[in-house]
C-alpha positions, 0 to 999 in steps of 0.5 A: 792072703791069710798073712795079711792083718793077723798080727805084725810079725817080729823079725830078727833084724834090727831097725835102721832108717838108712840101712837100705841106702848101703845094704847088700842087694841080695838078702840084706841081714839088717844092721848088727845092732840097734834100739828097735826091731823090724815088724813086718805086716799090719795087724787087726788093730791097725788102719786098713791101709796097713793091712799088707804083708809088705809093711815094714815098721819098728818097735822097741823090744819092751812092747807086747800085745795081741797085735804082735806075733812071730813066725817060726822059720829055719835056714836050709 
C-alpha cells in the first residue's frame, strides 16, 4: 500500500517496447542497452489512474525531480 504513488521507481532495466515479446518467461532482465530506463509505479504528481505499483513507463537518463526515486535491493 505505501509503495503506490510516492515516487516512480527507477530500475536497472533498459527500456525496449518490444522486449517482452521475446524475453524469458522467468525473471526477464531487460535488454543489454537502450536509450531510456524503465520506471515502475506512479508518483504523487501523476494522474490517479497511474497510482499503481505495476505501472511501467520509461524516461531518459537526464530527467530528475521529486516524482522519481529508487529502492535499495540486493540479490540473495
